[in-house]
FIZAPA-510404 format. One record per residue: residue number from 1; residue in one letter; chain; x, y, z of N, C-alpha, C, O in turn. Coordinates in pm, 1 decimal, padded with zeros to 6 digits. Each point is the difference from the previous one (the first is absolute). Layout:
// FIZAPA-510404
[nutor NUM; 'a'; 'A'; [X; Y; Z]; [X; Y; Z]; [X; Y; Z]; [X; Y; Z]]
...
// end
This chain:
// FIZAPA-510404
[nutor 1; 'm'; 'A'; [00080.7; -00102.5; -00021.7]; [-00100.1; 00109.3; 00044.0]; [00117.0; 00117.6; -00001.8]; [00108.4; 00000.0; 00058.4]]
[nutor 2; 'i'; 'A'; [-00184.2; 00129.9; -00170.8]; [00108.4; 00082.5; 00016.5]; [-00056.6; 00128.4; 00052.2]; [-00112.0; 00032.5; -00039.5]]
[nutor 3; 'c'; 'A'; [00192.0; 00062.6; 00144.0]; [-00025.9; 00023.5; 00098.4]; [-00077.0; 00167.2; -00077.5]; [00070.0; 00058.4; -00082.7]]
[nutor 4; 'n'; 'A'; [-00180.6; -00010.8; 00111.6]; [-00050.3; 00111.9; -00058.7]; [00081.9; 00162.7; 00023.4]; [00015.3; 00103.2; -00065.3]]
[nutor 5; 'k'; 'A'; [00013.9; -00144.4; 00168.3]; [00088.6; 00131.7; 00017.0]; [00142.0; 00014.5; -00044.7]; [00041.6; 00103.2; -00052.6]]
[nutor 6; 'c'; 'A'; [00035.9; -00215.1; 00076.0]; [00143.0; 00050.0; -00022.8]; [00039.0; -00099.0; -00138.1]; [00105.1; 00018.8; -00061.4]]
[nutor 7; 'g'; 'A'; [-00201.8; -00123.9; 00022.4]; [00045.3; -00090.8; -00133.4]; [00070.2; -00130.8; 00040.3]; [-00006.2; -00079.1; -00094.1]]
[nutor 8; 'q'; 'A'; [00065.5; 00032.3; 00191.9]; [00037.3; -00088.1; 00055.1]; [-00074.8; -00135.3; 00036.1]; [-00093.6; -00014.9; 00078.6]]
[nutor 9; 'e'; 'A'; [00172.6; -00100.0; -00172.6]; [-00094.6; -00156.2; -00007.1]; [00066.9; -00029.4; 00153.5]; [00111.3; -00002.0; 00052.5]]
[nutor 10; 'n'; 'A'; [-00261.1; -00020.6; -00013.7]; [-00008.7; -00103.3; 00089.2]; [-00082.7; -00144.7; -00007.2]; [-00089.2; -00029.3; -00079.6]]
[nutor 11; 'q'; 'A'; [00139.3; -00043.6; 00174.9]; [-00076.3; -00125.1; 00025.8]; [-00158.2; -00012.9; -00036.9]; [-00051.6; 00089.7; 00066.7]]
[nutor 12; 'd'; 'A'; [-00028.3; -00141.2; -00123.2]; [-00130.1; -00012.4; -00017.8]; [-00077.9; 00029.0; 00134.7]; [-00077.7; 00095.3; -00005.3]]
[nutor 13; 'd'; 'A'; [00088.6; -00173.8; 00143.3]; [-00045.8; -00008.7; 00057.5]; [00034.7; 00089.4; 00125.1]; [-00039.2; -00017.2; 00115.4]]
[nutor 14; 'a'; 'A'; [00129.1; 00125.6; -00168.6]; [00040.8; 00175.9; 00079.6]; [-00096.9; -00011.1; 00083.3]; [-00081.6; -00081.6; -00042.8]]
[nutor 15; 'l'; 'A'; [00052.1; 00125.7; 00142.3]; [-00090.7; 00110.1; 00085.2]; [00062.7; 00174.7; -00053.7]; [-00075.1; 00090.5; -00036.3]]
[nutor 16; 's'; 'A'; [00218.2; -00081.5; 00044.7]; [00031.2; 00111.3; -00030.8]; [00088.3; 00021.2; -00054.1]; [00083.9; -00082.1; 00037.2]]
[nutor 17; 'c'; 'A'; [-00020.8; 00181.7; -00148.8]; [00136.4; -00007.5; -00030.9]; [00096.9; -00017.1; 00040.5]; [00022.0; 00057.8; 00106.4]]
[nutor 18; 'g'; 'A'; [00096.2; -00149.0; -00167.6]; [00089.9; -00017.7; 00081.0]; [00120.2; 00117.5; 00015.3]; [00095.8; -00012.9; 00076.2]]
[nutor 19; 's'; 'A'; [-00121.6; 00143.4; -00173.0]; [00089.4; 00090.2; -00016.6]; [-00038.8; 00127.8; 00067.9]; [00083.2; 00065.0; 00063.3]]
[nutor 20; 'c'; 'A'; [-00201.7; -00029.9; -00074.7]; [-00077.6; 00139.0; 00022.8]; [-00084.1; -00052.4; 00122.7]; [-00031.0; 00091.7; 00076.1]]
[nutor 21; 'g'; 'A'; [-00012.3; -00213.1; -00039.0]; [-00103.6; 00005.0; 00100.6]; [-00151.8; -00018.6; -00075.2]; [-00086.7; -00078.7; 00038.1]]
[nutor 22; 'h'; 'A'; [00079.2; 00146.3; -00123.5]; [-00116.9; 00040.6; -00022.6]; [-00073.6; -00126.1; -00015.6]; [00044.8; -00104.3; -00047.7]]
[nutor 23; 'k'; 'A'; [-00213.3; 00134.9; 00113.0]; [-00089.8; -00118.9; 00009.7]; [-00023.6; -00072.8; -00223.4]; [-00016.5; 00068.2; -00101.1]]
[nutor 24; 'l'; 'A'; [00021.2; -00135.3; 00108.1]; [-00001.0; -00030.7; -00117.1]; [-00169.4; -00090.8; 00005.3]; [-00037.1; -00062.1; 00099.6]]
[nutor 25; 'q'; 'A'; [-00016.9; 00070.3; -00184.6]; [-00151.8; -00049.3; -00033.1]; [00024.2; -00084.0; -00165.0]; [00070.3; 00019.5; -00099.2]]
[nutor 26; 's'; 'A'; [-00156.1; -00102.1; 00135.2]; [-00024.6; -00088.8; -00121.4]; [-00093.6; 00062.4; -00101.6]; [-00094.0; 00070.5; 00036.7]]
[nutor 27; 's'; 'A'; [00114.8; -00091.5; -00142.0]; [-00068.1; 00007.8; -00149.7]; [-00137.6; -00053.1; 00001.2]; [-00101.5; 00046.6; -00051.9]]
[nutor 28; 'q'; 'A'; [00121.0; -00168.0; 00131.1]; [-00074.8; -00063.1; -00017.7]; [-00127.7; -00083.3; 00122.2]; [00049.1; -00066.9; 00091.0]]
[nutor 29; 's'; 'A'; [-00148.7; 00074.1; -00096.5]; [-00046.4; -00077.3; 00168.6]; [-00073.4; -00077.4; 00001.5]; [-00081.7; 00001.0; -00092.0]]
[nutor 30; 'g'; 'A'; [00072.8; -00098.2; 00186.7]; [-00052.8; -00089.9; 00029.9]; [-00076.7; -00039.5; 00102.6]; [-00092.2; 00078.9; 00021.1]]
[nutor 31; 'p'; 'A'; [00096.0; -00178.5; 00056.1]; [-00134.0; -00017.0; 00057.3]; [00069.2; 00030.4; 00138.0]; [00115.9; -00033.5; 00024.3]]
[nutor 32; 'g'; 'A'; [-00204.6; 00105.4; 00070.7]; [00017.5; 00047.6; 00125.1]; [00087.0; 00182.6; -00004.5]; [00023.8; 00076.8; 00093.2]]
[nutor 33; 'q'; 'A'; [00002.8; -00063.1; -00242.5]; [00074.6; 00139.4; -00035.6]; [-00139.1; 00048.1; -00021.1]; [-00106.1; -00062.4; 00003.5]]
[nutor 34; 'l'; 'A'; [00143.7; 00248.7; -00037.1]; [-00104.8; 00113.3; -00032.3]; [-00072.4; -00083.6; -00122.8]; [00060.2; -00081.6; -00069.8]]
[nutor 35; 'g'; 'A'; [-00175.4; 00109.8; 00057.9]; [-00085.4; -00066.9; -00094.2]; [-00037.5; -00145.9; -00033.5]; [-00058.3; -00037.0; -00101.9]]
[nutor 36; 'f'; 'A'; [00087.4; -00015.3; 00171.5]; [-00129.8; -00139.6; 00033.6]; [00043.5; -00026.9; 00150.4]; [00089.9; 00047.1; 00069.7]]
[nutor 37; 'd'; 'A'; [-00216.7; -00167.8; -00041.1]; [-00024.8; -00023.0; 00147.6]; [-00067.7; -00156.1; -00070.6]; [-00095.0; -00014.9; -00076.9]]
[nutor 38; 'd'; 'A'; [00201.8; -00102.5; 00148.9]; [-00035.9; -00076.7; 00018.1]; [00003.0; -00118.4; -00164.2]; [-00060.6; -00099.8; -00038.8]]
[nutor 39; 'g'; 'A'; [00156.3; 00179.1; -00005.7]; [00003.0; -00035.4; -00168.9]; [-00129.7; 00113.9; -00119.5]; [00020.0; 00029.4; -00117.9]]
[nutor 40; 'g'; 'A'; [-00138.4; 00008.3; 00201.4]; [-00100.3; 00068.2; -00106.0]; [00030.7; 00147.9; 00029.7]; [00061.2; 00045.0; 00096.9]]
[nutor 41; 'y'; 'A'; [-00109.0; 00012.6; -00186.3]; [00041.7; 00117.3; -00010.6]; [-00072.1; 00069.1; 00054.9]; [-00120.2; -00026.5; 00002.4]]
[nutor 42; 'v'; 'A'; [00174.2; 00143.0; 00062.3]; [-00064.3; 00135.7; 00029.5]; [00005.0; 00110.3; -00047.1]; [00099.2; 00054.9; -00047.9]]
[nutor 43; 'e'; 'A'; [-00273.8; 00012.7; 00063.8]; [00016.5; 00145.5; -00095.8]; [00132.1; 00056.4; 00072.1]; [00062.0; -00038.5; 00099.2]]
[nutor 44; 'p'; 'A'; [-00044.9; 00139.3; -00183.7]; [00075.9; 00129.9; 00088.7]; [-00013.3; 00095.5; 00030.4]; [-00046.1; 00075.3; -00085.8]]
[nutor 45; 'i'; 'A'; [00073.4; -00021.7; 00210.3]; [-00104.4; 00128.3; 00062.6]; [-00012.8; 00083.2; -00140.7]; [00084.3; 00008.0; -00089.3]]
[nutor 46; 'p'; 'A'; [-00241.3; 00063.9; 00097.1]; [00023.0; 00082.9; -00059.4]; [00032.7; 00107.5; 00017.9]; [00011.9; 00032.6; 00118.1]]
[nutor 47; 'm'; 'A'; [00026.4; 00102.4; -00256.1]; [00023.7; 00104.9; 00030.6]; [-00031.8; 00098.9; 00040.5]; [-00111.8; 00039.1; -00033.5]]
[nutor 48; 'l'; 'A'; [00188.7; 00040.5; 00117.2]; [-00107.1; 00116.0; 00058.7]; [-00064.7; 00087.7; -00122.9]; [00061.5; 00025.1; -00103.7]]
[nutor 49; 'h'; 'A'; [-00179.6; 00012.3; 00128.9]; [-00017.0; 00138.8; -00080.7]; [00011.1; 00140.7; 00040.3]; [00011.8; 00053.0; 00110.5]]
[nutor 50; 'e'; 'A'; [-00018.3; -00010.1; -00221.6]; [00015.7; 00188.5; 00066.6]; [-00091.4; 00015.8; 00111.9]; [-00098.0; -00073.4; 00012.5]]
[nutor 51; 'a'; 'A'; [00127.8; 00171.2; 00073.4]; [-00069.1; 00036.1; 00101.2]; [-00173.4; 00057.2; -00033.7]; [-00023.7; 00077.4; -00092.8]]
[nutor 52; 'g'; 'A'; [-00051.5; -00114.9; 00157.3]; [-00181.3; 00056.7; -00056.1]; [00035.8; 00134.4; -00012.0]; [00094.9; 00058.7; -00051.9]]
[nutor 53; 'p'; 'A'; [-00227.6; -00014.0; 00133.2]; [00006.8; 00165.0; 00014.9]; [-00031.6; -00016.7; 00126.5]; [00031.9; 00103.9; 00057.8]]
[nutor 54; 'a'; 'A'; [-00082.9; -00187.7; 00024.5]; [-00043.6; 00035.1; 00139.1]; [00177.6; 00009.6; 00071.8]; [00017.5; 00089.3; 00082.9]]
[nutor 55; 't'; 'A'; [00106.3; -00182.6; -00118.7]; [00141.1; 00020.9; -00007.3]; [00018.1; 00159.4; -00038.8]; [00012.5; 00087.1; 00086.1]]
[nutor 56; 'r'; 'A'; [-00012.8; -00068.6; -00187.9]; [00027.5; 00159.6; -00048.3]; [-00045.1; 00087.5; 00077.8]; [00078.0; 00089.1; 00033.5]]
[nutor 57; 'r'; 'A'; [-00208.3; -00087.6; 00015.6]; [-00074.7; 00093.6; 00082.2]; [00067.4; 00043.5; 00115.8]; [00038.9; 00111.9; 00033.6]]
[nutor 58; 'k'; 'A'; [-00030.4; -00264.7; 00041.8]; [00143.5; 00018.6; 00121.4]; [00082.5; 00009.6; 00003.4]; [00045.3; -00006.8; 00114.3]]
[nutor 59; 't'; 'A'; [00061.5; 00032.3; -00232.5]; [00096.4; 00060.9; 00026.4]; [00041.0; 00053.0; -00052.8]; [00122.9; 00004.5; -00007.3]]
[nutor 60; 'r'; 'A'; [-00238.0; 00099.8; -00092.1]; [00024.2; 00150.6; 00023.5]; [-00073.1; 00052.3; 00116.8]; [00011.3; 00122.6; 00000.8]]
[nutor 61; 'k'; 'A'; [-00076.1; -00162.1; 00090.3]; [-00038.3; 00035.3; 00130.6]; [00117.7; 00050.7; 00099.9]; [00038.5; 00103.8; 00053.8]]
[nutor 62; 'h'; 'A'; [-00001.4; -00258.6; -00063.7]; [00198.2; 00006.2; 00079.6]; [00037.3; 00132.8; -00080.4]; [-00032.7; 00109.0; 00047.1]]
[nutor 63; 'v'; 'A'; [00074.5; -00114.6; -00121.1]; [00094.3; 00086.0; -00115.7]; [-00028.9; 00122.1; 00088.3]; [00087.2; 00051.9; 00069.8]]
[nutor 64; 'e'; 'A'; [-00249.7; 00003.6; -00078.1]; [-00063.2; 00111.4; -00028.0]; [00033.1; 00043.7; 00178.3]; [00021.5; 00115.7; 00036.1]]
[nutor 65; 'a'; 'A'; [-00023.4; -00210.6; 00038.0]; [-00027.4; 00005.0; 00157.3]; [00189.5; 00017.6; 00036.1]; [00045.1; 00067.6; 00092.5]]
[nutor 66; 'w'; 'A'; [00027.1; -00136.6; -00178.8]; [00141.1; 00048.1; 00049.4]; [00010.7; 00111.0; -00049.2]; [00023.0; 00061.6; 00104.0]]
[nutor 67; 'a'; 'A'; [-00021.1; 00033.3; -00202.0]; [00044.8; 00085.5; -00049.1]; [-00047.1; 00131.5; 00063.0]; [00063.4; 00101.5; 00029.0]]
[nutor 68; 'v'; 'A'; [-00232.8; -00142.2; -00012.1]; [-00050.8; 00128.8; 00131.5]; [00055.0; -00043.3; 00145.0]; [-00097.9; 00013.6; 00073.5]]
[nutor 69; 'a'; 'A'; [00192.1; -00053.1; -00006.2]; [00084.2; -00052.8; 00073.3]; [00080.5; 00065.6; -00011.6]; [00036.3; 00088.1; 00077.8]]
[nutor 70; 'l'; 'A'; [00008.5; -00118.5; -00179.4]; [00186.2; 00037.9; -00023.7]; [00004.3; 00171.5; -00016.0]; [00079.2; 00085.4; 00039.9]]
[nutor 71; 'l'; 'A'; [-00174.7; -00081.9; -00099.8]; [-00043.3; 00169.6; -00041.1]; [-00058.2; 00095.5; 00155.7]; [00011.2; 00120.4; 00023.0]]
[nutor 72; 'a'; 'A'; [-00058.3; -00203.4; 00041.6]; [-00037.6; 00051.5; 00153.0]; [00117.1; 00028.0; 00069.9]; [00026.5; 00114.5; 00036.4]]
[nutor 73; 'g'; 'A'; [00045.3; -00209.8; -00014.9]; [00113.6; -00033.1; 00062.5]; [00067.8; 00089.5; -00084.7]; [00013.7; 00095.3; 00076.7]]
[nutor 74; 'g'; 'A'; [00032.9; -00064.8; -00172.3]; [00097.5; 00113.3; -00023.8]; [-00028.9; 00117.3; 00039.3]; [00085.0; 00062.9; 00063.0]]
[nutor 75; 'a'; 'A'; [-00214.3; -00004.7; -00091.4]; [-00071.0; 00092.9; 00024.8]; [00004.7; 00029.2; 00165.7]; [00004.2; 00121.4; 00019.9]]
[nutor 76; 'a'; 'A'; [-00003.8; -00208.7; 00117.3]; [00064.7; -00018.0; 00061.5]; [00069.8; 00021.6; 00078.7]; [-00020.9; 00040.3; 00114.5]]
[nutor 77; 'y'; 'A'; [00170.1; -00079.3; -00197.5]; [00135.0; 00002.1; 00034.3]; [00052.3; 00166.9; -00009.9]; [00091.0; 00066.2; 00049.8]]
[nutor 78; 'g'; 'A'; [-00192.0; -00044.2; -00133.6]; [00053.7; 00123.9; -00131.7]; [-00036.9; 00093.2; 00175.1]; [00069.7; -00000.2; 00101.4]]
[nutor 79; 'l'; 'A'; [-00185.7; 00060.2; -00123.7]; [-00085.2; 00051.3; 00119.0]; [00069.7; 00037.9; 00108.1]; [00017.0; 00111.9; 00048.4]]
[nutor 80; 's'; 'A'; [00029.5; -00239.7; -00009.2]; [00066.3; -00046.3; 00175.4]; [00141.3; 00058.0; -00003.4]; [00074.4; 00030.3; 00093.3]]
[nutor 81; 'a'; 'A'; [-00056.2; -00022.5; -00231.0]; [00169.1; 00059.2; -00008.3]; [00031.6; 00102.3; -00004.3]; [00095.8; 00057.6; 00051.5]]
[nutor 82; 'a'; 'A'; [-00192.4; -00017.2; -00128.5]; [-00060.9; 00208.8; -00022.9]; [-00051.4; 00032.6; 00153.5]; [-00028.0; 00116.6; 00027.7]]
[nutor 83; 'e'; 'A'; [00016.9; -00212.2; 00063.8]; [-00078.4; 00060.3; 00124.2]; [-00140.0; 00047.5; 00022.9]; [-00044.1; 00071.9; 00089.6]]
[nutor 84; 'l'; 'A'; [-00011.0; -00124.2; -00183.7]; [-00141.2; 00040.5; -00031.0]; [-00117.0; -00134.5; 00041.4]; [-00065.5; -00074.3; -00073.1]]
[nutor 85; 'y'; 'A'; [00072.8; 00081.5; 00175.1]; [-00089.0; -00124.0; 00104.6]; [-00174.3; 00053.3; -00061.5]; [-00078.2; -00084.6; -00043.4]]
[nutor 86; 'w'; 'A'; [00045.1; 00221.0; 00050.0]; [-00167.4; -00051.5; -00025.4]; [-00039.7; -00043.8; -00094.4]; [-00106.4; -00060.2; 00014.5]]
[nutor 87; 'p'; 'A'; [00179.0; 00065.3; -00192.1]; [-00108.6; -00052.8; -00067.8]; [00071.5; -00156.4; -00018.2]; [00028.7; -00057.1; -00105.2]]
[nutor 88; 'l'; 'A'; [-00011.5; 00011.4; 00241.9]; [00019.2; -00155.0; 00009.9]; [-00169.8; -00033.6; -00003.0]; [-00073.5; -00057.7; -00080.1]]
[nutor 89; 'f'; 'A'; [00055.3; 00120.0; 00200.3]; [-00129.1; -00015.1; 00054.8]; [-00117.6; 00001.6; -00126.0]; [-00113.6; -00041.6; 00022.7]]
[nutor 90; 'v'; 'A'; [00148.5; 00087.6; -00141.2]; [-00104.7; 00047.1; -00090.6]; [00022.4; -00169.4; -00124.0]; [-00084.4; -00070.1; -00055.7]]
[nutor 91; 'l'; 'A'; [00250.6; 00063.5; 00058.7]; [-00002.3; -00086.7; -00077.2]; [-00012.6; -00131.3; 00059.9]; [00023.7; -00088.7; -00082.0]]
[nutor 92; 'a'; 'A'; [-00056.6; 00042.2; 00211.3]; [-00030.3; -00084.0; 00043.7]; [-00158.3; -00001.2; -00012.6]; [-00053.8; -00109.1; -00018.7]]
[nutor 93; 'g'; 'A'; [-00017.4; 00213.7; 00027.1]; [-00154.9; -00005.7; -00023.2]; [-00025.7; -00035.1; -00167.7]; [-00089.2; -00077.3; -00035.0]]
[nutor 94; 'a'; 'A'; [00158.0; 00129.0; -00038.4]; [-00016.6; -00018.4; -00125.5]; [00032.7; -00172.9; -00049.6]; [-00063.6; -00043.8; -00095.9]]
[nutor 95; 'a'; 'A'; [00111.5; 00001.0; 00130.0]; [00065.6; -00173.8; -00005.8]; [-00068.2; -00060.6; 00096.1]; [-00013.2; -00118.7; -00030.1]]
[nutor 96; 'm'; 'A'; [-00049.5; 00151.4; 00158.9]; [-00122.7; -00099.8; 00041.2]; [-00121.3; -00013.6; -00086.3]; [-00064.5; -00103.6; -00016.3]]
[nutor 97; 'a'; 'A'; [00031.3; 00271.3; -00060.2]; [-00128.5; 00005.9; -00044.2]; [00030.0; -00086.3; -00108.4]; [-00087.4; -00085.0; -00017.4]]
[nutor 98; 'y'; 'A'; [00205.6; 00078.5; -00079.4]; [00036.6; -00059.0; -00119.2]; [-00011.6; -00132.1; 00028.9]; [-00080.6; -00066.8; -00064.8]]
[nutor 99; 'a'; 'A'; [00161.4; 00004.8; 00170.3]; [-00020.7; -00166.0; 00040.5]; [-00181.2; 00001.5; -00024.6]; [-00055.0; -00039.8; -00102.7]]
[nutor 100; 'l'; 'A'; [-00017.7; 00097.4; 00228.0]; [-00072.0; -00029.8; 00031.1]; [-00137.0; -00026.6; -00152.2]; [-00077.4; -00094.8; -00013.4]]
[nutor 101; 'l'; 'A'; [00095.0; 00222.8; -00080.5]; [-00089.3; 00004.2; -00155.5]; [00029.2; -00118.6; -00052.6]; [-00086.8; -00082.4; -00028.6]]
[nutor 102; 'r'; 'A'; [00233.0; 00061.4; 00008.8]; [00005.8; -00097.4; -00091.3]; [00034.9; -00146.3; 00078.2]; [00049.6; -00090.4; -00067.3]]
[nutor 103; 'g'; 'A'; [-00074.2; 00071.9; 00196.9]; [-00048.1; -00161.3; 00025.7]; [-00160.1; -00021.1; 00013.3]; [-00040.6; -00101.9; 00055.9]]
[nutor 104; 'l'; 'A'; [-00067.8; 00215.6; -00116.5]; [-00157.6; -00000.4; -00002.8]; [00046.8; 00003.9; -00172.5]; [-00097.4; 00041.1; -00063.1]]
[nutor 105; 'n'; 'A'; [00223.9; -00073.2; -00036.4]; [-00031.8; 00008.3; -00116.0]; [-00080.5; 00136.5; -00067.1]; [-00082.7; -00002.1; -00091.2]]
[nutor 106; 'w'; 'A'; [00129.3; 00109.6; 00159.2]; [-00029.4; 00144.6; -00051.0]; [00051.9; 00023.8; -00151.5]; [-00056.7; 00081.2; -00073.1]]
[nutor 107; 'k'; 'A'; [00164.9; -00155.2; 00032.0]; [00064.3; 00015.0; -00108.1]; [-00011.0; -00157.2; -00094.5]; [00047.9; -00012.4; -00112.7]]
[nutor 108; 'g'; 'A'; [-00092.3; -00054.6; 00158.2]; [-00033.9; -00112.6; -00075.2]; [00130.8; -00074.0; 00000.0]; [00010.0; -00107.9; -00058.3]]
// end
């Protein structure tokens, strides 16, 4: 068997390459190996399909939540670095109102 990493010739029953140590894989499957179960063929695992609309919607919500959190955090950091603390209360109230309305599916 030839190693697919370094090209070294190995014995047919070797599990790893004698030269580089890379795991060797046989090009043939037999009983007890992937694709066979007690001599009978087992169907392969089906390919995963593209994410559905519910998954895309959930991903969009997560991205939006992170964007809002990073924006609010950046604004809070900038305001506290400038020692302007009173706008933080307005910012916190606006963030809570946005989260509440977003949780009630205000935006869809």
